[in-house]
N, C-alpha and C positions, 0 to 999 in steps of 0.2 A: 378569327375566324370566320367564313360566311354563314350566311343563314341558308337555312333549309331552302325556302322558295328560290333563293339566287341560286343555289347550285342547280337545284333540277330545271328551273328555266334553261340555265348555260347546258345543262347535258340531255334536254328532253326529245334532242334528235338521237341521241347514241342510246340511252337506257331507258328502260321502263321506271315507274315510280319506284317500284321496288327496290330496282337497283339504285336509284336515287337516294333513298333513305338510308341503303347499306353503306353507300359512301360518305353520307353524311353522317352517319353513327360512327367511322371511321374517323373523318375528319375531327370529330368532338372528342372521341379517347384520346388521338394524338395531341389533342390541344391541352384537356383537360386533367389527367392523369399525371403529367409533368407538376401541373402547377398543384394538385394534392400531396406530389409527397416533398415539393418545396417548401409547405407549410406544414408540414408533420413536425410535431414537438417531438425532438430526441429523447427519451428516458434514459435518464444516468442511472446506473444500478446504485440499487440502497443497502449500506453494510451497517448491521443493527450492532452493535457492542456484546449482546450474547449469542451470535453464530460463530460457526467455525470458523469463517475468513477472518472474524474479528480475532478470534483466539490465535491464528495463525499467524496475525500482524504482531500480538504481544511473544510468539515465540520466537520470530524473527530478531526480536529486539533484545531478547534473554540470551538469544544464542549470538548475535553479531549476524549472522549468516546460516543459511539453511538449504539445501535442497530439497526438492520434494519428497524424496526417500525417505529421510532423517525426519521431516514434517507430518508425515502421513502416519509413522508410528505414532509419534507425539500426541495426535489430535483423533485418529483412529487406531489405537493400540488392537494388535490379533487380526484384522481383518487384511484380507487377502488383496482388497484392493485398495487398501489406503493411501499406496501411490499417487495412484488416479483421480481420488478424491483431492488428494493433497494438488496435485495440478491445476483442477477446477477453483480452488479456491484462490492459486495464486493465478491465474488467469484475471479473475472478479479484480484481485488488489491490483494488478498492473494496469488494468481497464480505469482503474479509479485513480491511477498514480500515485498510489499509497506505497509500492514497492518499487525495485529497480534490480530486473533481472540480470546477472552477470555470467558470461559462459566461461565455464572451467577448461581449462587448457588438458587435451588429451581426448581420445575417442573413448567416448561415453561417458565421460566425467559428469555431463549435466549443468545444469545451470544454479548458480548462485544467487540469492534474493538478499538484500538488504532491507531497509528502511528506507522510503526516499524521506526529504524534509517535509513533505505535504501527509506521509505515514505516522514521522514523530509527532507533528503537531495534534492528529487524530487522537495519538496516543495520552498525549497531555492533557488534552482537554475532555476526555473521559476520565482519566484520573485527578486532575485536578493540580498537578503539579508540572516541573519541568524536567522530571528523570530521564525520559525519553530523549535519545538524538538519532539523528540520520546515520546512517551507513554508507553516505555517496563516495564518504574519502577511504573508505576499505579497498585495499590494493592500491595500485598505481598504474599511473597512464605514462608510454615514453614513445615518442614517435607516430601517436595516434593507437596504440595498441596496448588497452586493459591487462594487465596480470596479477592476479590474487598476491596475498604477500607470501614470503616463503615459507610460512609453518603453515598452508592451508592442510598439506596432505595430514600434518601431524594432528592438527585442529579436526581435520573430518574423522581419523580414528576416534579420537574421543566421543565425538558428537554420536557415532554411530554407538559406541558402548553405552553411552547415556541414554538415547532412545531406546535402543533395545531393554537395558535396567528397567527404562520408565515403563516400554511393556510388561515388564514382570511384577508392577506395579510399586516400585520402589521410587520415592522421591527422588528427584535430581537438580543438582545444581551447578551450572556449565561454568568454565572459570572468565567467562565474560562476564557474566553476571556476579561472580566472587569479587573482581576486580572491582564494578561499580560502586557496591556496598562497602567493600573493606579496602579500600586504595591501598592502606598503609601496613597491609598484612605481611608479615616476617616471608611468608612464602604462598604463593597460590597454587594451589592443587589445578589437572585437567578436567578435576571435577568432583563434587562429593556426592555421592549414593546414601542416600536415608533410609534404614529399614525399620521405621519407628514403630512397628509391629514388634520387633525383638530389641528396639530401644538403643540400637547403635548406628554410626555411620562409618561409610567407606573413604579413604583419601585415593583416587586414582591418577595414576601416573600412566603416560603412555610412552613404550620404549618400541620406537621403530624406525630409529636411524643409529648407525656406529656414533657412539659419544667417547669424548676424552675420559680419560681417568678421573679427572676432576669433576666432570658433571656427572658419571655414574655413581661416583662416591656420594655427588648431593643428593641423588634420583632414593640412593639406597638408605642415606640417612633420614630423608623425606618418610619413605616408605615405613622403614624400620620404628621412627618417632610414633607413626601412627597406629601401627601395631601394639605401642604399648602402652597406648591411650594419652599419651605426652607429644600430640602435634606441634610439628611448627608453628602453625596458628590455628586457635580454637573456634572457627564460624560461628556468630551468633545464628545463623539460622538454622543450626543443629544441637543448637543448646540441651533440646531435649531427646536427643538420639547425640552422646557423644561419639568422636571421632574415635573408632578402638582396631581399625583394622587398614593395614596398606595393602590395597590393590593395583597391581599393574598390568597393564594390556599388552598384549604380545602376540606378533604374529609371526607362527613358527616358520612359514614360507619366506619370512624377509628376508631380502639380499642387499649387498652394499652395490657402490657403483661399479664395483669390479666382475658385479656376479656371484660372488661367495655368500654363501647362506650366512645369516647374523644368529648366532646364540646366543638371544638376550640374556635368556634365564640363565646359564652357563657362567655368565659375567656377574650378574647379580650376586650370583650363589658364592661365587669367590669373592666377592666384594666383602661379604655378609662374614664369611670365615677366617678373611685377612685381618680385618679391622675387630673380630672374636665377640662374641656371644656371650655375657656374664649369666644369662638368663634362655628358656626356650622361647621362640619367637615363632609367630604364623605369620604367613604371608599368602595374601591370595590371587591367584592369577586369572585373568581374561584370557582362556586362547581365541582370538580372533580369527574367525574365516572372512576372507576378504573377497569381494565380486567388483573387478574395477577396480576405482580409487576408494569405495566406501567398503563397510563392516556390514555383511549379508545375515552373520551370526556370531555367536559367542560360547564358551562352554566355560565353567567355572570350577575351579579347584582351591582346594585352600592347602600348603604345603605347612610342614611343623619342622621346624628348624631345633635341635638341642642345644644346650651351653657347650660353647667351647672353653671358656675360661674357668677354670677352678674358681670355687667359691673360695675367700681368703680366710683364714683360719680353720 
């Protein structure tokens, strides 16, 4: 950059001294400001273990993947702007490369977030063990196009129900977490919901597709045994609130691939009657209201079915 004296000497014929000084200032700014920017230290956001963004990281590991909508309910229950708060936490985590965003298929489906390898390492460092792993292999890529697992819509309904139950103050345990802590279980539900205030838990199954006869039989057996207090698997995490009720999530507006409405409850009740009930049985229904691919609301109902088989003797 030229000195002020050189600049004024070269321009004394054309400009006054004031003009020379102004031009010098402009040259100085053009030369110095880029240098200042290049020497500025880039500040990396800090993540503290007790802040909401760190808790978001734990919840994502808990479920394997989450959208902002369901994550917001878990972090900020009952708040009208919970999704926007969650989006801010996820932006921070993405900037720190602790999560990986995955675009879900379909209009308005949104993004799913999974743990990156760095995110898993961060949680392992905090916890002092290696219990957390990356979700980067969730889904598959073919011809450069990523797609979620086939079960993602079913799983999202389960997550929606669990997050809404968590808003009501219940403790929740998603299937992904139950599989990690008890991989050898006879059967894993789509989730467990613990009502510790009243001392019992609910075994959640999601019914959102047209099942074969064998599959509907298995679902009904799991629900019935849960309501009898003899679940297919008694998970240690709810020892203090034993499983005593089967809960099935049903979308009353669900349709099959042909466009025909699916009456899931009718199939469940028919199966119960066909197999026969030696004693009365209670079954809880979570009627879900869908918004796009996710659950926006639930209504709980408990049905009581009388015995259909006469007691011997």
